[in-house]
Backbone as JSON, one array per atom type, in Angstrom:
{
  "sequence": "MWPSKPRQHRAVAPRSRPRDFVHPFFESAVLPELEEIDFLIAMGGPMSVNDEAQFPWLYPEKAFIRRAVQARKPVLGVCLGAQLIASALGAPVYSNPCKEIGWFPVKAVSTADETPLRVFRFPAEAEVFHWHGETFDLPVGSVHLAASAGCRNQAFQFGASTIGLQFHLETTPESLRELVTNCHAELMPSKYVQAEEAMLEAPLKKYRTINRLMAEVLSFLLGSK",
  "N": [[0.84, -1.03, -0.03], [0.21, 2.32, -0.88], [-0.09, 4.75, 0.77], [0.47, 7.7, 0.65], [0.14, 8.4, -1.73], [-2.0, 9.01, -4.85], [-4.18, 6.55, -6.12], [-2.85, 4.64, -8.51], [-2.38, 3.8, -12.06], [-0.22, 2.16, -14.35], [0.17, 2.7, -17.86], [1.04, 1.36, -20.87], [1.45, 3.18, -24.06], [0.59, 2.39, -27.2], [3.11, 1.53, -29.62], [4.79, 3.54, -28.98], [6.89, 5.83, -26.55], [6.85, 4.56, -23.14], [4.24, 5.85, -20.92], [2.87, 7.47, -18.35], [-0.34, 7.12, -16.8], [-1.82, 8.53, -14.44], [-4.44, 8.2, -12.16], [-6.51, 10.28, -10.18], [-8.52, 8.74, -8.07], [-10.04, 9.51, -6.2], [-11.13, 11.94, -7.22], [-12.13, 11.39, -9.75], [-13.15, 8.6, -11.66], [-12.31, 8.23, -14.38], [-11.2, 6.08, -16.97], [-8.53, 5.15, -19.15], [-9.18, 4.28, -22.78], [-9.36, 0.74, -23.51], [-8.2, -0.18, -25.73], [-6.2, 1.72, -26.09], [-4.06, 0.98, -24.68], [-0.96, -1.02, -23.95], [0.01, -2.29, -21.88], [-1.01, -3.03, -18.53], [-0.56, -1.98, -15.27], [-1.24, -2.35, -12.05], [-1.21, -0.54, -9.2], [-0.57, 0.14, -5.55], [-2.6, 1.02, -2.69], [-4.39, 2.75, 0.12], [-6.58, 1.74, 0.8], [-9.18, -1.09, 1.05], [-10.01, -3.65, -1.38], [-12.53, -4.21, -1.16], [-13.92, -2.09, -0.3], [-16.26, -0.69, -1.51], [-18.3, 0.66, -1.15], [-17.21, 3.17, -0.02], [-15.55, 3.81, -1.82], [-16.62, 4.49, -4.6], [-15.18, 4.12, -7.2], [-14.1, 1.72, -7.19], [-15.38, -0.26, -8.27], [-15.66, 0.45, -11.39], [-12.86, 0.18, -11.79], [-12.09, -2.31, -11.19], [-13.75, -3.72, -13.14], [-12.66, -2.69, -15.45], [-9.97, -3.85, -15.08], [-10.59, -6.71, -15.31], [-11.33, -6.72, -17.95], [-9.05, -6.07, -19.22], [-7.67, -8.26, -18.62], [-8.86, -10.26, -19.85], [-8.9, -9.55, -22.52], [-6.28, -10.3, -22.78], [-4.31, -8.63, -22.25], [-1.05, -7.64, -21.3], [-1.08, -7.79, -17.84], [-0.28, -6.5, -14.79], [-0.32, -6.73, -11.16], [0.45, -5.13, -8.0], [0.55, -5.82, -4.57], [-2.13, -4.1, -3.3], [-2.97, -3.97, -5.77], [-2.84, -6.65, -6.92], [-4.5, -7.87, -5.11], [-6.84, -6.57, -6.49], [-6.92, -7.63, -9.07], [-7.34, -10.21, -8.28], [-9.96, -10.03, -6.9], [-11.38, -9.01, -9.17], [-11.45, -11.17, -10.8], [-13.06, -13.04, -9.24], [-12.16, -14.02, -6.99], [-12.14, -13.92, -3.28], [-11.05, -11.57, -1.21], [-9.61, -10.64, 1.94], [-8.96, -10.15, 5.57], [-5.6, -10.76, 6.18], [-4.35, -13.36, 8.58], [-2.22, -12.14, 9.72], [-0.41, -8.98, 9.99], [2.14, -8.18, 7.5], [4.89, -6.73, 7.39], [7.82, -5.32, 6.16], [11.19, -6.88, 5.39], [11.1, -9.93, 4.32], [11.33, -13.22, 3.37], [10.1, -14.98, 0.28], [8.96, -18.09, -1.29], [9.29, -20.04, -4.08], [6.51, -21.8, -5.61], [6.0, -25.15, -5.9], [3.61, -25.88, -7.64], [3.83, -24.69, -10.0], [5.19, -26.28, -11.83], [3.22, -27.86, -12.6], [1.76, -27.16, -14.9], [0.54, -26.68, -18.31], [1.0, -24.06, -19.18], [3.36, -21.21, -20.06], [5.09, -20.16, -17.57], [6.14, -17.98, -14.99], [8.86, -18.07, -13.32], [9.93, -17.92, -10.15], [12.84, -17.35, -7.92], [14.08, -20.05, -5.92], [14.09, -19.04, -3.43], [13.46, -15.85, -2.3], [14.42, -12.61, -0.64], [12.14, -10.18, -0.1], [10.38, -7.2, -0.09], [7.38, -6.44, 1.94], [4.41, -4.9, 2.66], [1.57, -4.99, 3.82], [-2.02, -6.06, 4.93], [-3.98, -7.55, 4.09], [-5.19, -10.4, 2.18], [-5.78, -12.92, -0.3], [-7.87, -15.29, -1.8], [-6.71, -17.63, -4.44], [-7.38, -16.86, -7.82], [-9.8, -18.88, -9.75], [-8.3, -21.39, -11.7], [-5.74, -20.17, -11.97], [-2.45, -20.04, -11.4], [-0.44, -20.78, -8.78], [2.38, -19.07, -7.75], [4.07, -18.28, -5.35], [4.85, -18.12, -1.95], [5.0, -17.25, 1.62], [5.92, -17.3, 4.9], [4.36, -15.76, 6.61], [2.19, -15.56, 4.86], [0.32, -17.23, 2.61], [-0.63, -16.9, -0.13], [1.19, -15.39, -2.26], [1.86, -14.78, -4.75], [0.66, -14.91, -7.92], [-0.31, -16.43, -11.29], [-2.21, -15.62, -13.91], [-3.66, -17.21, -16.86], [-1.35, -16.42, -19.58], [-0.48, -14.01, -19.48], [-0.93, -12.26, -17.08], [-0.03, -11.33, -13.85], [-0.04, -11.56, -10.09], [1.28, -9.99, -7.61], [1.8, -10.03, -4.06], [3.78, -8.6, -2.82], [6.19, -6.13, -2.96], [8.15, -5.41, -5.14], [9.34, -3.3, -6.49], [10.36, -1.84, -4.67], [12.27, 1.39, -3.63], [14.92, 2.83, -1.93], [14.19, 5.47, -1.35], [11.26, 5.49, -1.76], [10.82, 3.59, 0.28], [11.52, 5.12, 2.45], [9.64, 7.05, 2.5], [7.18, 5.57, 2.82], [7.53, 4.73, 5.3], [7.4, 7.12, 6.77], [4.92, 7.87, 6.28], [3.26, 6.14, 6.98], [3.72, 5.16, 9.76], [2.3, 4.55, 11.69], [1.29, 2.09, 11.83], [3.12, 0.4, 12.32], [3.19, -1.64, 14.48], [4.82, -3.67, 16.7], [5.2, -7.01, 15.9], [5.12, -10.54, 15.0], [5.48, -10.63, 12.05], [6.21, -8.04, 11.59], [8.5, -5.64, 10.98], [10.81, -3.7, 12.77], [11.12, -0.28, 12.33], [13.78, 0.69, 12.25], [15.39, -1.76, 11.13], [14.16, -1.94, 8.78], [14.94, 0.24, 7.35], [17.48, -0.1, 7.28], [18.3, -1.87, 5.38], [20.74, -3.11, 3.14], [21.73, -1.64, 0.05], [22.2, -3.57, -1.88], [19.86, -5.19, -1.64], [17.93, -3.89, -2.23], [18.35, -3.56, -5.07], [18.46, -6.55, -5.91], [15.74, -7.03, -5.53], [14.72, -5.19, -7.41], [15.82, -6.22, -10.02], [14.68, -8.65, -10.1], [11.93, -7.68, -10.38], [12.4, -6.28, -13.02], [12.65, -8.61, -14.43], [10.06, -9.76, -14.2], [8.52, -8.0, -15.42], [9.76, -8.19, -17.99], [9.01, -10.74, -18.52], [6.14, -10.62, -19.03], [5.95, -8.79, -21.07], [6.98, -10.34, -23.0], [4.99, -12.11, -23.4], [3.12, -11.14, -25.22]],
  "CA": [[0.13, -0.28, 0.15], [1.28, 3.47, -0.85], [-1.27, 5.9, 0.88], [0.76, 9.01, 0.49], [0.0, 8.78, -3.21], [-3.32, 8.69, -5.22], [-4.25, 5.09, -6.62], [-2.23, 4.78, -9.77], [-2.33, 2.73, -13.17], [0.74, 2.68, -15.32], [-0.11, 2.03, -19.15], [2.09, 1.83, -21.88], [0.8, 3.41, -25.0], [0.91, 1.24, -28.41], [4.06, 2.21, -30.58], [5.3, 4.88, -28.24], [7.51, 5.62, -25.52], [5.96, 4.41, -21.96], [3.99, 6.97, -20.24], [1.85, 7.21, -17.16], [-1.62, 7.62, -16.75], [-2.21, 8.68, -13.05], [-5.81, 8.63, -11.96], [-6.74, 10.49, -8.8], [-9.95, 8.08, -8.09], [-10.97, 10.3, -5.23], [-11.92, 12.92, -8.02], [-12.87, 11.02, -10.86], [-12.77, 7.17, -12.13], [-12.09, 8.19, -15.6], [-9.78, 5.24, -17.37], [-8.17, 5.31, -20.72], [-9.81, 3.05, -23.26], [-8.67, -0.6, -23.52], [-7.54, -0.36, -27.06], [-5.29, 2.72, -25.99], [-2.77, 0.51, -23.95], [-0.37, -2.27, -24.28], [0.43, -2.92, -20.69], [-1.42, -2.43, -17.61], [0.17, -1.91, -14.0], [-2.06, -1.59, -11.0], [-0.44, -0.49, -7.81], [-1.02, -0.17, -4.04], [-3.33, 2.2, -2.03], [-4.65, 2.35, 1.65], [-8.1, 0.91, 0.94], [-9.38, -2.56, 0.5], [-10.94, -3.86, -2.42], [-13.9, -4.21, -0.6], [-14.4, -0.7, 0.02], [-16.94, -0.05, -2.93], [-19.25, 1.79, -0.69], [-16.51, 4.29, 0.26], [-14.8, 4.39, -2.9], [-17.25, 3.73, -5.8], [-14.31, 3.82, -8.33], [-13.45, 0.4, -7.18], [-16.27, -0.86, -9.5], [-15.11, 0.28, -12.73], [-11.68, -0.1, -12.0], [-12.2, -3.77, -11.11], [-14.16, -3.95, -14.33], [-11.43, -2.53, -16.47], [-8.86, -4.85, -14.96], [-11.11, -7.77, -15.73], [-11.56, -6.66, -19.43], [-7.76, -6.25, -19.63], [-7.08, -9.72, -18.41], [-9.8, -11.06, -20.75], [-8.21, -9.24, -23.82], [-5.05, -10.97, -22.75], [-3.1, -7.39, -22.45], [-0.27, -7.89, -20.14], [-1.49, -6.95, -16.67], [0.82, -6.68, -13.37], [-0.94, -6.05, -9.92], [1.28, -5.07, -6.84], [-0.07, -5.45, -3.59], [-3.69, -3.91, -3.72], [-3.1, -4.16, -7.28], [-2.86, -8.12, -6.9], [-5.81, -7.97, -4.76], [-7.81, -6.01, -7.37], [-6.97, -8.55, -9.99], [-7.85, -11.33, -7.89], [-11.25, -9.67, -6.94], [-12.02, -8.8, -10.61], [-11.51, -12.61, -11.33], [-14.06, -13.8, -8.72], [-11.65, -14.49, -5.71], [-12.28, -13.25, -2.38], [-10.01, -10.74, -0.42], [-9.89, -10.68, 2.94], [-7.51, -9.77, 6.14], [-4.83, -11.88, 6.53], [-4.16, -13.58, 9.86], [-1.37, -11.32, 10.65], [0.22, -8.01, 8.89], [3.45, -8.47, 6.93], [5.58, -5.51, 6.98], [9.15, -5.4, 6.32], [11.87, -7.57, 4.47], [11.02, -11.49, 4.72], [11.42, -14.17, 2.53], [9.3, -15.71, -0.04], [9.55, -19.21, -1.6], [8.6, -20.37, -5.18], [5.62, -22.84, -5.12], [6.15, -26.24, -6.94], [2.72, -26.13, -8.64], [4.42, -23.79, -11.37], [5.47, -27.11, -12.75], [1.94, -28.94, -13.02], [0.68, -26.46, -15.96], [1.34, -26.31, -19.64], [1.4, -22.75, -19.38], [4.61, -20.67, -19.8], [5.06, -19.85, -16.22], [7.18, -17.21, -14.54], [9.59, -18.81, -12.26], [10.76, -17.01, -9.05], [13.92, -18.2, -7.36], [13.74, -20.86, -4.89], [13.58, -18.35, -2.18], [13.91, -14.29, -2.26], [14.02, -11.7, 0.46], [11.54, -9.04, -0.41], [9.61, -6.25, 0.87], [6.18, -6.46, 2.19], [3.58, -4.02, 3.5], [-0.07, -5.58, 3.75], [-2.68, -6.55, 6.17], [-5.17, -8.41, 3.57], [-4.73, -11.36, 1.45], [-6.53, -13.2, -1.19], [-7.84, -16.38, -2.54], [-6.29, -17.76, -5.71], [-8.52, -17.05, -8.73], [-9.77, -20.2, -10.29], [-7.66, -21.4, -12.93], [-4.56, -19.35, -11.67], [-1.12, -20.76, -11.01], [0.35, -20.31, -7.49], [3.75, -18.83, -8.06], [5.33, -18.07, -4.36], [4.13, -18.2, -0.61], [5.89, -16.98, 2.77], [5.62, -18.31, 6.26], [3.3, -15.21, 6.95], [0.96, -15.19, 4.02], [0.61, -18.42, 1.89], [-0.68, -16.72, -1.26], [2.22, -14.06, -2.26], [2.14, -14.45, -6.18], [-0.01, -16.07, -8.95], [-0.32, -16.05, -12.58], [-3.6, -16.1, -14.47], [-3.15, -17.09, -18.22], [0.04, -16.12, -19.91], [-0.13, -12.4, -19.44], [-1.38, -11.61, -15.95], [0.55, -11.74, -12.75], [-0.39, -10.65, -9.19], [2.35, -9.87, -6.62], [1.38, -9.2, -3.09], [4.93, -7.92, -2.18], [6.9, -4.93, -3.6], [9.48, -5.49, -5.98], [9.59, -1.84, -7.1], [10.49, -0.68, -3.46], [13.59, 1.79, -3.72], [15.23, 3.46, -0.51], [13.57, 6.72, -1.21], [10.01, 5.06, -1.48], [10.6, 3.1, 1.6], [11.34, 6.05, 3.71], [8.5, 7.79, 2.34], [6.04, 4.79, 3.21], [7.8, 4.8, 6.74], [7.11, 8.43, 7.23], [3.55, 8.42, 6.0], [2.55, 4.8, 7.57], [4.59, 4.98, 11.04], [1.54, 4.11, 13.07], [1.18, 0.74, 11.45], [4.34, -0.4, 12.76], [2.99, -2.16, 15.79], [5.66, -4.86, 16.81], [4.55, -8.36, 15.88], [6.18, -11.37, 14.42], [5.85, -10.32, 10.84], [6.24, -6.59, 11.31], [9.81, -5.3, 11.39], [10.99, -2.42, 13.27], [11.43, 0.85, 11.4], [15.12, 0.65, 11.94], [15.6, -2.71, 10.54], [13.71, -1.94, 7.35], [15.55, 1.41, 6.68], [19.12, -0.34, 7.27], [18.54, -2.75, 4.49], [21.6, -2.71, 2.38], [21.48, -1.42, -1.55], [22.02, -4.68, -2.53], [18.66, -5.97, -1.48], [16.89, -3.21, -3.45], [18.96, -3.98, -6.39], [17.98, -7.79, -6.2], [14.29, -7.08, -5.98], [14.38, -4.26, -8.8], [16.2, -6.86, -11.02], [13.6, -9.31, -10.15], [10.73, -7.15, -11.03], [12.45, -6.31, -14.24], [12.39, -9.96, -15.14], [8.73, -10.15, -14.29], [7.98, -7.21, -16.53], [10.0, -8.77, -19.48], [8.26, -11.98, -18.92], [5.09, -10.04, -19.36], [6.06, -8.17, -22.44], [7.19, -11.39, -23.96], [3.65, -12.99, -23.56], [2.34, -10.37, -26.16]],
  "C": [[0.95, 1.29, 0.15], [0.27, 4.81, -0.28], [-0.8, 7.29, 0.65], [0.49, 9.55, -0.87], [-1.52, 8.31, -3.59], [-3.16, 7.13, -5.99], [-3.73, 5.31, -7.96], [-2.6, 3.49, -10.68], [-1.11, 3.27, -14.02], [0.39, 2.05, -16.56], [0.88, 2.52, -20.16], [1.2, 1.73, -23.09], [1.56, 2.77, -26.18], [1.9, 2.35, -29.2], [4.74, 3.52, -30.19], [6.06, 4.52, -26.97], [6.59, 5.41, -24.34], [5.53, 5.76, -21.45], [3.07, 6.7, -19.36], [0.79, 7.64, -17.2], [-1.98, 7.54, -15.07], [-3.65, 9.3, -12.79], [-6.07, 8.9, -10.44], [-8.26, 9.99, -8.62], [-10.48, 8.87, -6.91], [-11.61, 11.44, -5.83], [-12.52, 12.42, -9.09], [-12.2, 9.47, -11.07], [-12.69, 7.07, -13.65], [-10.89, 7.31, -15.92], [-9.73, 5.42, -18.67], [-9.02, 3.81, -21.34], [-8.84, 1.93, -23.63], [-7.57, -0.72, -24.73], [-6.39, 0.79, -26.94], [-4.05, 2.26, -25.35], [-2.29, -0.72, -24.22], [-0.09, -3.05, -23.15], [-0.27, -2.19, -19.62], [-0.99, -2.69, -16.15], [-0.7, -1.38, -13.01], [-1.47, -1.79, -9.67], [-1.19, -0.32, -6.59], [-2.09, 1.23, -3.79], [-3.75, 1.69, -0.57], [-5.72, 1.61, 1.66], [-7.85, -0.48, 0.76], [-10.28, -2.53, -0.83], [-12.32, -4.03, -2.32], [-14.63, -3.37, -0.09], [-15.33, 0.0, -0.92], [-17.85, 1.05, -2.43], [-18.74, 3.19, -0.29], [-16.02, 5.0, -0.9], [-15.55, 3.81, -4.2], [-16.68, 3.47, -7.03], [-13.78, 2.53, -8.42], [-14.17, -0.5, -8.42], [-15.67, -0.95, -10.69], [-13.6, -0.11, -12.83], [-11.54, -1.9, -11.99], [-12.67, -4.3, -12.63], [-13.32, -3.7, -15.39], [-10.44, -3.48, -16.37], [-9.3, -6.25, -15.75], [-11.14, -7.88, -17.3], [-10.24, -6.68, -20.08], [-7.41, -7.66, -19.72], [-7.92, -10.48, -19.59], [-9.48, -10.74, -22.2], [-6.94, -9.69, -23.87], [-3.78, -9.71, -22.96], [-2.33, -7.87, -21.18], [-0.67, -7.04, -18.94], [-0.44, -7.51, -15.3], [-0.27, -6.15, -12.16], [0.16, -6.19, -8.71], [0.27, -4.72, -5.5], [-1.7, -5.41, -3.82], [-3.9, -4.17, -5.12], [-3.46, -5.68, -7.64], [-4.4, -8.68, -6.32], [-6.91, -7.63, -5.57], [-8.07, -7.12, -8.52], [-7.83, -9.9, -9.43], [-9.54, -11.28, -7.59], [-12.0, -9.74, -8.25], [-12.35, -10.28, -11.14], [-12.3, -13.49, -10.49], [-13.56, -14.41, -7.36], [-11.93, -13.72, -4.58], [-11.06, -12.57, -1.76], [-10.43, -10.34, 0.96], [-8.51, -10.48, 4.12], [-6.8, -11.15, 6.46], [-4.5, -12.23, 7.96], [-3.22, -12.61, 10.62], [-0.72, -10.24, 9.51], [1.25, -8.45, 8.6], [3.83, -7.09, 6.43], [7.16, -5.54, 7.24], [9.84, -6.47, 5.19], [11.66, -9.02, 4.92], [10.96, -12.01, 3.31], [10.25, -14.74, 1.93], [9.68, -16.66, -0.99], [8.72, -19.66, -3.01], [7.87, -21.55, -4.78], [5.74, -23.63, -6.46], [4.9, -26.22, -7.87], [2.96, -25.52, -9.87], [4.55, -25.15, -12.41], [4.33, -28.26, -13.4], [1.06, -27.96, -14.13], [1.36, -26.45, -17.17], [1.67, -25.09, -20.04], [2.87, -22.35, -19.37], [4.58, -20.01, -18.64], [6.17, -18.8, -15.74], [7.89, -17.96, -13.5], [10.39, -17.95, -11.31], [11.91, -18.04, -8.64], [13.48, -18.94, -6.3], [13.28, -20.0, -3.66], [14.51, -16.81, -2.38], [13.58, -13.36, -1.17], [13.45, -10.45, -0.21], [10.81, -8.3, 0.31], [8.33, -6.26, 0.63], [5.46, -5.26, 3.0], [2.2, -4.25, 3.1], [-0.54, -5.93, 4.73], [-3.75, -7.43, 5.4], [-4.4, -9.39, 2.67], [-6.05, -11.99, 0.46], [-6.75, -14.55, -1.64], [-7.35, -16.54, -3.9], [-7.5, -17.68, -6.55], [-8.67, -18.5, -9.34], [-9.19, -20.23, -11.63], [-6.25, -20.74, -13.14], [-3.43, -20.36, -11.49], [-0.44, -20.12, -9.77], [1.8, -20.44, -7.79], [4.59, -18.83, -6.57], [4.21, -17.72, -3.09], [5.27, -17.73, 0.17], [5.11, -17.53, 3.72], [4.47, -17.2, 6.81], [2.13, -15.03, 6.16], [1.27, -16.38, 2.99], [0.44, -18.02, 0.33], [0.04, -15.47, -1.68], [2.23, -13.75, -3.77], [1.04, -15.61, -6.89], [0.12, -15.53, -10.14], [-1.63, -16.51, -13.15], [-3.31, -16.07, -16.18], [-1.65, -16.88, -18.42], [0.38, -14.74, -19.77], [-0.61, -11.82, -18.24], [-0.71, -12.37, -14.49], [0.11, -11.04, -11.57], [0.76, -10.98, -8.07], [1.79, -9.15, -5.28], [2.63, -8.31, -2.41], [5.31, -6.97, -3.34], [8.16, -5.33, -4.17], [10.26, -4.06, -6.56], [10.11, -0.93, -6.02], [11.99, -0.2, -4.08], [13.77, 2.25, -2.01], [14.42, 4.67, -0.39], [12.0, 6.14, -1.04], [9.72, 4.37, -0.07], [10.58, 4.15, 2.71], [10.22, 6.85, 3.59], [7.28, 7.18, 3.05], [6.11, 4.65, 4.88], [7.05, 5.96, 7.37], [5.59, 8.58, 7.22], [2.66, 7.04, 6.78], [3.06, 4.38, 8.88], [3.58, 4.22, 12.01], [1.27, 2.5, 12.69], [2.06, -0.17, 11.79], [4.27, -0.9, 14.13], [3.77, -3.41, 15.85], [5.05, -6.23, 16.79], [5.53, -9.21, 15.21], [6.6, -11.17, 13.1], [5.82, -8.77, 10.43], [7.57, -5.99, 11.82], [9.89, -3.94, 11.96], [11.49, -1.53, 12.07], [13.02, 0.63, 11.04], [15.83, -0.24, 11.02], [15.36, -2.68, 9.34], [14.54, -1.16, 6.73], [17.29, 0.74, 6.53], [19.32, -1.28, 6.23], [19.71, -2.27, 3.26], [21.24, -2.49, 0.85], [21.27, -2.63, -2.08], [20.57, -5.42, -2.45], [17.54, -5.25, -2.48], [17.39, -3.33, -5.02], [18.52, -5.39, -6.87], [16.57, -7.77, -6.34], [13.88, -6.18, -7.2], [14.53, -5.11, -9.87], [14.95, -8.0, -11.17], [12.14, -8.81, -10.78], [10.95, -6.69, -12.55], [12.26, -7.69, -15.09], [10.96, -10.39, -15.16], [8.1, -9.23, -15.4], [8.35, -7.75, -18.04], [9.57, -10.04, -19.74], [6.89, -11.58, -19.52], [4.82, -9.64, -20.76], [6.34, -9.35, -23.37], [6.12, -12.43, -24.21], [2.71, -12.29, -24.83], [2.45, -11.16, -27.56]]
}
């Protein structure tokens, strides 16, 4: 979740340089036409996918994601974005037994070997950054890609061109500092909530590793076209 910023989508325009469509959903739920984009990335936010009464733009947003998936556009969801994909595909989203905030490992799930699909392969284990309190069931027909000790459903793939990530491979030192500043009240000590100091002391190597993994996910999805 990234509560200091408006809900965002990133769309890659056909046959042009990548550009951002940033939608302030608190003001308007206007979305681009599906044929105008080549790639959809749904990022995070402080709300739940179940908060339609408070944020009615969630209805058209989930419908837009569903249409993008059905059109076989490359679609990536991160944290709330992954939950939005799951919800758009009919899977429930609900509170995880525990919050997961900080640097914790995820492990690749072997079910990826049980499908004829071209499936993204995570490393056997990778330490990644988390900030979430909710989780989701896997959409029917999806492939389970990764799990952690604190949250079973960490990543999934639906079809050849849709991936949901509960964790944040896009994290940078700057974005983490901003997140800690804006969401400090959520850092209540528990088994899967790291102390602020431990999170911020992560070496640059950790960020480079997860950013490279994000680049691999994006390349995989671009190769699905």
